[in-house]
PAGU-788584 format. One record per atom (N, C-alpha, C): atom name; residue number from 0; z, x, y; residue in three letters. Coordinates in steps of 0.02 Angstrom, whole numbers. Layout:
("CA", NUM, (Z, X, Y), "ALA")
...
END
This chain:
("N", 0, (-1, 43, -59), "UNK")
("CA", 0, (1, -1, 2), "UNK")
("C", 0, (3, 47, 69), "UNK")
("N", 1, (-42, 30, 106), "UNK")
("CA", 1, (-46, 72, 170), "UNK")
("C", 1, (-2, 35, 224), "UNK")
("N", 2, (31, 79, 260), "UNK")
("CA", 2, (73, 54, 313), "UNK")
("C", 2, (35, 65, 381), "UNK")
("N", 3, (42, 15, 422), "UNK")
("CA", 3, (7, 17, 485), "UNK")
("C", 3, (58, 60, 530), "UNK")
("N", 4, (37, 115, 558), "UNK")
("CA", 4, (72, 146, 607), "UNK")
("C", 4, (57, 126, 677), "UNK")
("N", 5, (112, 125, 717), "UNK")
("CA", 5, (101, 103, 786), "UNK")
("C", 5, (73, 165, 824), "UNK")
("N", 6, (26, 150, 864), "UNK")
("CA", 6, (-2, 202, 911), "UNK")
("C", 6, (39, 210, 971), "UNK")
("N", 7, (28, 265, 1009), "UNK")
("CA", 7, (64, 275, 1070), "UNK")
("C", 7, (50, 219, 1118), "UNK")
("N", 8, (-14, 194, 1121), "UNK")
("CA", 8, (-34, 140, 1169), "UNK")
("C", 8, (6, 74, 1149), "UNK")
("N", 9, (23, 66, 1084), "UNK")
("CA", 9, (62, 4, 1066), "UNK")
("C", 9, (133, 13, 1100), "UNK")
("N", 10, (165, 68, 1092), "UNK")
("CA", 10, (228, 79, 1120), "UNK")
("C", 10, (226, 74, 1200), "UNK")
("N", 11, (176, 99, 1228), "UNK")
("CA", 11, (166, 93, 1301), "UNK")
("C", 11, (162, 21, 1325), "UNK")
("N", 12, (124, -18, 1283), "UNK")
("CA", 12, (116, -89, 1298), "UNK")
("C", 12, (183, -126, 1290), "UNK")
("N", 13, (222, -109, 1237), "UNK")
("CA", 13, (290, -139, 1228), "UNK")
("C", 13, (336, -119, 1283), "UNK")
("N", 14, (332, -58, 1307), "UNK")
("CA", 14, (376, -39, 1363), "UNK")
("C", 14, (358, -74, 1427), "UNK")
("N", 15, (291, -81, 1441), "UNK")
("CA", 15, (268, -112, 1499), "UNK")
("C", 15, (289, -189, 1498), "UNK")
("N", 16, (282, -219, 1441), "UNK")
("CA", 16, (303, -293, 1426), "UNK")
("C", 16, (376, -299, 1437), "UNK")
("N", 17, (410, -256, 1410), "UNK")
("CA", 17, (489, -262, 1421), "UNK")
("C", 17, (504, -254, 1495), "UNK")
("N", 18, (477, -209, 1531), "UNK")
("CA", 18, (485, -193, 1602), "UNK")
("C", 18, (467, -263, 1640), "UNK")
("N", 19, (410, -291, 1622), "UNK")
("CA", 19, (389, -350, 1657), "UNK")
("C", 19, (438, -409, 1647), "UNK")
("N", 20, (458, -414, 1584), "UNK")
("CA", 20, (506, -469, 1568), "UNK")
("C", 20, (570, -455, 1603), "UNK")
("N", 21, (596, -399, 1599), "UNK")
("CA", 21, (663, -384, 1634), "UNK")
("C", 21, (652, -393, 1715), "UNK")
("N", 22, (596, -375, 1744), "UNK")
("CA", 22, (584, -382, 1812), "UNK")
("C", 22, (582, -453, 1830), "UNK")
("N", 23, (553, -494, 1791), "UNK")
("CA", 23, (546, -569, 1799), "UNK")
("C", 23, (617, -599, 1800), "UNK")
("N", 24, (658, -579, 1747), "UNK")
("CA", 24, (727, -604, 1744), "UNK")
("C", 24, (764, -582, 1804), "UNK")
("N", 25, (753, -523, 1830), "UNK")
("CA", 25, (793, -500, 1891), "UNK")
("C", 25, (770, -539, 1949), "UNK")
("N", 26, (702, -558, 1958), "UNK")
("CA", 26, (679, -596, 2011), "UNK")
("C", 26, (707, -664, 2014), "UNK")
("N", 27, (711, -696, 1952), "UNK")
("CA", 27, (743, -761, 1946), "UNK")
("C", 27, (813, -760, 1967), "UNK")
("N", 28, (847, -709, 1942), "UNK")
("CA", 28, (918, -703, 1964), "UNK")
("C", 28, (932, -693, 2034), "UNK")
("N", 29, (886, -661, 2070), "UNK")
("CA", 29, (888, -653, 2142), "UNK")
("C", 29, (882, -722, 2172), "UNK")
("N", 30, (835, -761, 2150), "UNK")
("CA", 30, (825, -830, 2176), "UNK")
("C", 30, (889, -873, 2164), "UNK")
("N", 31, (916, -866, 2107), "UNK")
("CA", 31, (980, -905, 2088), "UNK")
("C", 31, (1036, -880, 2136), "UNK")
("N", 32, (1043, -819, 2148), "UNK")
("CA", 32, (1093, -792, 2192), "UNK")
("C", 32, (1087, -820, 2259), "UNK")
("N", 33, (1025, -825, 2282), "UNK")
("CA", 33, (1015, -859, 2351), "UNK")
("C", 33, (1032, -929, 2351), "UNK")
("N", 34, (1013, -965, 2301), "UNK")
("CA", 34, (1028, -1037, 2293), "UNK")
("C", 34, (1105, -1050, 2293), "UNK")
("N", 35, (1138, -1009, 2254), "UNK")
("CA", 35, (1208, -1016, 2244), "UNK")
("C", 35, (1247, -997, 2311), "UNK")
("N", 36, (1214, -950, 2339), "UNK")
("CA", 36, (1245, -925, 2406), "UNK")
("C", 36, (1240, -979, 2468), "UNK")
("N", 37, (1192, -1028, 2448), "UNK")
("CA", 37, (1196, -1084, 2505), "UNK")
("C", 37, (1255, -1125, 2499), "UNK")
("N", 38, (1291, -1121, 2439), "UNK")
("CA", 38, (1353, -1156, 2434), "UNK")
("C", 38, (1414, -1115, 2457), "UNK")
("N", 39, (1404, -1053, 2478), "UNK")
("CA", 39, (1460, -1011, 2499), "UNK")
("C", 39, (1461, -948, 2461), "UNK")
("N", 40, (1484, -890, 2492), "UNK")
("CA", 40, (1486, -827, 2464), "UNK")
("C", 40, (1534, -830, 2405), "UNK")
("N", 41, (1593, -869, 2412), "UNK")
("CA", 41, (1643, -872, 2365), "UNK")
("C", 41, (1613, -900, 2295), "UNK")
("N", 42, (1563, -940, 2296), "UNK")
("CA", 42, (1531, -965, 2229), "UNK")
("C", 42, (1497, -907, 2198), "UNK")
("N", 43, (1461, -863, 2238), "UNK")
("CA", 43, (1425, -810, 2205), "UNK")
("C", 43, (1480, -763, 2179), "UNK")
("N", 44, (1530, -755, 2212), "UNK")
("CA", 44, (1584, -706, 2189), "UNK")
("C", 44, (1615, -732, 2123), "UNK")
("N", 45, (1628, -795, 2120), "UNK")
("CA", 45, (1655, -826, 2056), "UNK")
("C", 45, (1606, -816, 2000), "UNK")
("N", 46, (1541, -827, 2017), "UNK")
("CA", 46, (1491, -827, 1968), "UNK")
("C", 46, (1484, -759, 1932), "UNK")
("N", 47, (1492, -705, 1972), "UNK")
("CA", 47, (1492, -637, 1946), "UNK")
("C", 47, (1555, -626, 1903), "UNK")
("N", 48, (1608, -648, 1933), "UNK")
("CA", 48, (1672, -634, 1902), "UNK")
("C", 48, (1674, -663, 1830), "UNK")
("N", 49, (1645, -726, 1824), "UNK")
("CA", 49, (1651, -762, 1763), "UNK")
("C", 49, (1590, -747, 1713), "UNK")
("N", 50, (1542, -708, 1735), "UNK")
("CA", 50, (1486, -690, 1690), "UNK")
("C", 50, (1510, -649, 1636), "UNK")
("N", 51, (1504, -675, 1578), "UNK")
("CA", 51, (1529, -640, 1514), "UNK")
("C", 51, (1484, -583, 1488), "UNK")
("N", 52, (1513, -539, 1454), "UNK")
("CA", 52, (1471, -484, 1423), "UNK")
("C", 52, (1453, -516, 1353), "UNK")
("N", 53, (1388, -522, 1344), "UNK")
("CA", 53, (1365, -553, 1281), "UNK")
("C", 53, (1348, -493, 1233), "UNK")
("N", 54, (1387, -492, 1186), "UNK")
("CA", 54, (1383, -434, 1139), "UNK")
("C", 54, (1424, -377, 1164), "UNK")
("N", 55, (1428, -319, 1136), "UNK")
("CA", 55, (1469, -270, 1164), "UNK")
("C", 55, (1437, -196, 1148), "UNK")
("N", 56, (1386, -182, 1177), "UNK")
("CA", 56, (1351, -118, 1160), "UNK")
("C", 56, (1331, -77, 1224), "UNK")
("N", 57, (1348, -18, 1228), "UNK")
("CA", 57, (1332, 27, 1285), "UNK")
("C", 57, (1265, 57, 1266), "UNK")
("N", 58, (1213, 49, 1306), "UNK")
("CA", 58, (1149, 80, 1290), "UNK")
("C", 58, (1123, 108, 1355), "UNK")
("N", 59, (1126, 170, 1357), "UNK")
("CA", 59, (1106, 203, 1424), "UNK")
("C", 59, (1032, 189, 1441), "UNK")
("N", 60, (993, 188, 1390), "UNK")
("CA", 60, (919, 181, 1408), "UNK")
("C", 60, (908, 108, 1429), "UNK")
("N", 61, (943, 61, 1394), "UNK")
("CA", 61, (934, -15, 1418), "UNK")
("C", 61, (963, -22, 1492), "UNK")
("N", 62, (1023, 11, 1505), "UNK")
("CA", 62, (1053, 8, 1569), "UNK")
("C", 62, (1002, 32, 1619), "UNK")
("N", 63, (973, 89, 1610), "UNK")
("CA", 63, (922, 117, 1658), "UNK")
("C", 63, (862, 69, 1666), "UNK")
("N", 64, (837, 41, 1613), "UNK")
("CA", 64, (779, -12, 1608), "UNK")
("C", 64, (798, -66, 1659), "UNK")
("N", 65, (855, -93, 1646), "UNK")
("CA", 65, (879, -152, 1687), "UNK")
("C", 65, (887, -133, 1763), "UNK")
("N", 66, (914, -77, 1776), "UNK")
("CA", 66, (919, -56, 1844), "UNK")
("C", 66, (853, -44, 1880), "UNK")
("N", 67, (804, -18, 1844), "UNK")
("CA", 67, (738, -5, 1868), "UNK")
("C", 67, (703, -74, 1877), "UNK")
("N", 68, (717, -120, 1835), "UNK")
("CA", 68, (681, -186, 1841), "UNK")
("C", 68, (714, -225, 1898), "UNK")
("N", 69, (779, -224, 1915), "UNK")
("CA", 69, (808, -251, 1970), "UNK")
("C", 69, (783, -222, 2034), "UNK")
("N", 70, (772, -155, 2031), "UNK")
("CA", 70, (743, -118, 2096), "UNK")
("C", 70, (669, -146, 2109), "UNK")
("N", 71, (632, -150, 2051), "UNK")
("CA", 71, (563, -177, 2060), "UNK")
("C", 71, (563, -250, 2089), "UNK")
("N", 72, (610, -294, 2056), "UNK")
("CA", 72, (615, -361, 2078), "UNK")
("C", 72, (627, -365, 2154), "UNK")
("N", 73, (671, -321, 2175), "UNK")
("CA", 73, (690, -321, 2250), "UNK")
("C", 73, (631, -302, 2292), "UNK")
("N", 74, (589, -255, 2269), "UNK")
("CA", 74, (529, -244, 2306), "UNK")
("C", 74, (489, -300, 2321), "UNK")
("N", 75, (476, -338, 2268), "UNK")
("CA", 75, (436, -401, 2267), "UNK")
("C", 75, (462, -467, 2295), "UNK")
("N", 76, (529, -459, 2307), "UNK")
("CA", 76, (569, -522, 2330), "UNK")
("C", 76, (549, -546, 2400), "UNK")
("N", 77, (561, -613, 2413), "UNK")
("CA", 77, (540, -643, 2470), "UNK")
("C", 77, (571, -620, 2539), "UNK")
("N", 78, (632, -583, 2532), "UNK")
("CA", 78, (661, -557, 2587), "UNK")
("C", 78, (700, -494, 2571), "UNK")
("N", 79, (723, -455, 2614), "UNK")
("CA", 79, (758, -396, 2603), "UNK")
("C", 79, (819, -411, 2563), "UNK")
("N", 80, (832, -374, 2507), "UNK")
("CA", 80, (892, -380, 2466), "UNK")
("C", 80, (943, -325, 2483), "UNK")
("N", 81, (1001, -353, 2503), "UNK")
("CA", 81, (1056, -305, 2521), "UNK")
("C", 81, (1092, -285, 2463), "UNK")
("N", 82, (1139, -235, 2469), "UNK")
("CA", 82, (1178, -203, 2414), "UNK")
("C", 82, (1217, -254, 2372), "UNK")
("N", 83, (1248, -304, 2402), "UNK")
("CA", 83, (1291, -351, 2366), "UNK")
("C", 83, (1250, -394, 2317), "UNK")
("N", 84, (1190, -419, 2345), "UNK")
("CA", 84, (1151, -465, 2305), "UNK")
("C", 84, (1118, -419, 2245), "UNK")
("N", 85, (1093, -363, 2265), "UNK")
("CA", 85, (1064, -322, 2213), "UNK")
("C", 85, (1116, -305, 2157), "UNK")
("N", 86, (1173, -287, 2176), "UNK")
("CA", 86, (1225, -266, 2133), "UNK")
("C", 86, (1251, -323, 2086), "UNK")
("N", 87, (1258, -385, 2119), "UNK")
("CA", 87, (1282, -442, 2084), "UNK")
("C", 87, (1229, -458, 2027), "UNK")
("N", 88, (1166, -459, 2046), "UNK")
("CA", 88, (1109, -474, 2001), "UNK")
("C", 88, (1108, -419, 1941), "UNK")
("N", 89, (1115, -358, 1961), "UNK")
("CA", 89, (1118, -305, 1912), "UNK")
("C", 89, (1175, -314, 1862), "UNK")
("N", 90, (1234, -327, 1890), "UNK")
("CA", 90, (1296, -338, 1847), "UNK")
("C", 90, (1284, -391, 1797), "UNK")
("N", 91, (1261, -449, 1825), "UNK")
("CA", 91, (1250, -509, 1784), "UNK")
("C", 91, (1194, -493, 1724), "UNK")
("N", 92, (1144, -464, 1740), "UNK")
("CA", 92, (1092, -446, 1688), "UNK")
("C", 92, (1119, -393, 1639), "UNK")
("N", 93, (1150, -351, 1664), "UNK")
("CA", 93, (1181, -298, 1615), "UNK")
("C", 93, (1230, -331, 1567), "UNK")
("N", 94, (1274, -377, 1593), "UNK")
("CA", 94, (1320, -406, 1552), "UNK")
("C", 94, (1280, -460, 1504), "UNK")
("N", 95, (1232, -490, 1522), "UNK")
("CA", 95, (1193, -532, 1478), "UNK")
("C", 95, (1155, -496, 1428), "UNK")
("N", 96, (1141, -432, 1438), "UNK")
("CA", 96, (1114, -391, 1390), "UNK")
("C", 96, (1159, -354, 1353), "UNK")
("N", 97, (1221, -366, 1351), "UNK")
("CA", 97, (1277, -341, 1308), "UNK")
("C", 97, (1309, -270, 1339), "UNK")
("N", 98, (1297, -262, 1402), "UNK")
("CA", 98, (1328, -197, 1435), "UNK")
("C", 98, (1378, -220, 1478), "UNK")
("N", 99, (1443, -192, 1463), "UNK")
("CA", 99, (1502, -206, 1508), "UNK")
("C", 99, (1498, -173, 1571), "UNK")
("N", 100, (1474, -208, 1623), "UNK")
("CA", 100, (1464, -175, 1688), "UNK")
("C", 100, (1513, -211, 1736), "UNK")
("N", 101, (1534, -171, 1789), "UNK")
("CA", 101, (1577, -194, 1841), "UNK")
("C", 101, (1540, -187, 1907), "UNK")
("N", 102, (1543, -241, 1946), "UNK")
("CA", 102, (1520, -244, 2018), "UNK")
("C", 102, (1577, -217, 2059), "UNK")
("N", 103, (1570, -162, 2095), "UNK")
("CA", 103, (1620, -131, 2135), "UNK")
("C", 103, (1601, -141, 2214), "UNK")
("N", 104, (1653, -166, 2247), "UNK")
("CA", 104, (1641, -175, 2322), "UNK")
("C", 104, (1691, -128, 2354), "UNK")
("N", 105, (1662, -81, 2396), "UNK")
("CA", 105, (1702, -31, 2428), "UNK")
("C", 105, (1696, -35, 2505), "UNK")
("N", 106, (1740, -3, 2537), "UNK")
("CA", 106, (1740, 0, 2615), "UNK")
("C", 106, (1761, 67, 2635), "UNK")
("N", 107, (1742, 81, 2700), "UNK")
("CA", 107, (1764, 138, 2737), "UNK")
("C", 107, (1790, 114, 2801), "UNK")
("N", 108, (1851, 129, 2819), "UNK")
("CA", 108, (1884, 109, 2873), "UNK")
("C", 108, (1853, 133, 2941), "UNK")
("N", 109, (1844, 194, 2945), "UNK")
("CA", 109, (1817, 230, 3004), "UNK")
("C", 109, (1762, 273, 2987), "UNK")
("N", 110, (1696, 261, 3014), "UNK")
("CA", 110, (1679, 200, 3046), "UNK")
("C", 110, (1673, 145, 2994), "UNK")
("N", 111, (1687, 82, 3019), "UNK")
("CA", 111, (1688, 28, 2973), "UNK")
("C", 111, (1626, 18, 2940), "UNK")
("N", 112, (1627, 18, 2870), "UNK")
("CA", 112, (1570, 10, 2828), "UNK")
("C", 112, (1588, -14, 2763), "UNK")
("N", 113, (1540, -51, 2733), "UNK")
("CA", 113, (1555, -76, 2662), "UNK")
("C", 113, (1493, -65, 2623), "UNK")
("N", 114, (1501, -69, 2556), "UNK")
("CA", 114, (1446, -58, 2512), "UNK")
("C", 114, (1469, -88, 2440), "UNK")
("N", 115, (1413, -105, 2402), "UNK")
("CA", 115, (1424, -130, 2336), "UNK")
("C", 115, (1381, -91, 2290), "UNK")
("N", 116, (1407, -81, 2227), "UNK")
("CA", 116, (1370, -43, 2178), "UNK")
("C", 116, (1396, -63, 2107), "UNK")
("N", 117, (1362, -45, 2058), "UNK")
("CA", 117, (1378, -64, 1990), "UNK")
("C", 117, (1397, -2, 1948), "UNK")
("N", 118, (1448, -9, 1911), "UNK")
("CA", 118, (1475, 49, 1868), "UNK")
("C", 118, (1473, 22, 1794), "UNK")
("N", 119, (1459, 72, 1751), "UNK")
("CA", 119, (1466, 56, 1678), "UNK")
("C", 119, (1510, 116, 1653), "UNK")
("N", 120, (1569, 102, 1626), "UNK")
("CA", 120, (1611, 150, 1603), "UNK")
("C", 120, (1633, 201, 1659), "UNK")
("N", 121, (1646, 169, 1720), "UNK")
("CA", 121, (1660, 207, 1778), "UNK")
("C", 121, (1612, 254, 1805), "UNK")
("N", 122, (1550, 245, 1786), "UNK")
("CA", 122, (1492, 283, 1813), "UNK")
("C", 122, (1445, 238, 1850), "UNK")
("N", 123, (1426, 261, 1909), "UNK")
("CA", 123, (1383, 218, 1951), "UNK")
("C", 123, (1310, 223, 1919), "UNK")
("N", 124, (1281, 162, 1906), "UNK")
("CA", 124, (1217, 159, 1871), "UNK")
("C", 124, (1159, 131, 1916), "UNK")
("N", 125, (1173, 106, 1973), "UNK")
("CA", 125, (1119, 78, 2015), "UNK")
("C", 125, (1117, 106, 2082), "UNK")
("N", 126, (1152, 159, 2096), "UNK")
("CA", 126, (1157, 191, 2161), "UNK")
("C", 126, (1176, 261, 2157), "UNK")
("N", 127, (1192, 294, 2213), "UNK")
("CA", 127, (1213, 358, 2216), "UNK")
("C", 127, (1289, 367, 2192), "UNK")
("N", 128, (1305, 419, 2155), "UNK")
("CA", 128, (1377, 423, 2128), "UNK")
("C", 128, (1423, 439, 2183), "UNK")
("N", 129, (1399, 469, 2239), "UNK")
("CA", 129, (1449, 491, 2294), "UNK")
("C", 129, (1480, 427, 2327), "UNK")
("N", 130, (1452, 370, 2314), "UNK")
("CA", 130, (1488, 309, 2348), "UNK")
("C", 130, (1555, 302, 2319), "UNK")
("N", 131, (1572, 327, 2261), "UNK")
("CA", 131, (1643, 318, 2233), "UNK")
("C", 131, (1686, 361, 2271), "UNK")
("N", 132, (1667, 417, 2304), "UNK")
("CA", 132, (1711, 463, 2344), "UNK")
("C", 132, (1705, 438, 2414), "UNK")
("N", 133, (1655, 415, 2441), "UNK")
("CA", 133, (1652, 395, 2512), "UNK")
("C", 133, (1684, 330, 2529), "UNK")
("N", 134, (1695, 283, 2487), "UNK")
("CA", 134, (1722, 215, 2497), "UNK")
("C", 134, (1781, 208, 2456), "UNK")
("N", 135, (1828, 167, 2485), "UNK")
("CA", 135, (1888, 146, 2452), "UNK")
("C", 135, (1869, 82, 2412), "UNK")
("N", 136, (1894, 75, 2354), "UNK")
("CA", 136, (1879, 18, 2316), "UNK")
("C", 136, (1920, -43, 2342), "UNK")
("N", 137, (1880, -93, 2363), "UNK")
("CA", 137, (1910, -157, 2390), "UNK")
("C", 137, (1919, -210, 2332), "UNK")
("N", 138, (1869, -210, 2287), "UNK")
("CA", 138, (1878, -257, 2231), "UNK")
("C", 138, (1826, -232, 2172), "UNK")
("N", 139, (1845, -252, 2113), "UNK")
("CA", 139, (1806, -237, 2050), "UNK")
("C", 139, (1799, -301, 2015), "UNK")
("N", 140, (1736, -328, 2001), "UNK")
("CA", 140, (1723, -386, 1966), "UNK")
("C", 140, (1701, -371, 1898), "UNK")
END
């Protein structure tokens, strides 16, 4: 019996398809975040806090794929996406794909500044790692 081997182009097509699916998921979540945000920021906050981790597996490659997909969806979104929305969507998608992610909201008192990012196992995954040192943690969802 002969086995069919997958060619390099088959794997490239599968990776592209996965990226497109993840990007579409991210874009839909951006829309949902905006719609829920119309009811107030506290609703968006509660939604992220209550979003469960489906499964329990840390997969660095999948984490990177999801972060890239969210970045791509932000480029094609209907308005500029700020750090809180981008991080909330990234956190929700990571959790729904079985990755225990935390949305971290930080601030700096002088000059007054705030920022949000996502951590997996206390490592920043969707932004620059120096934010952990530059900002004081205000909340972790």
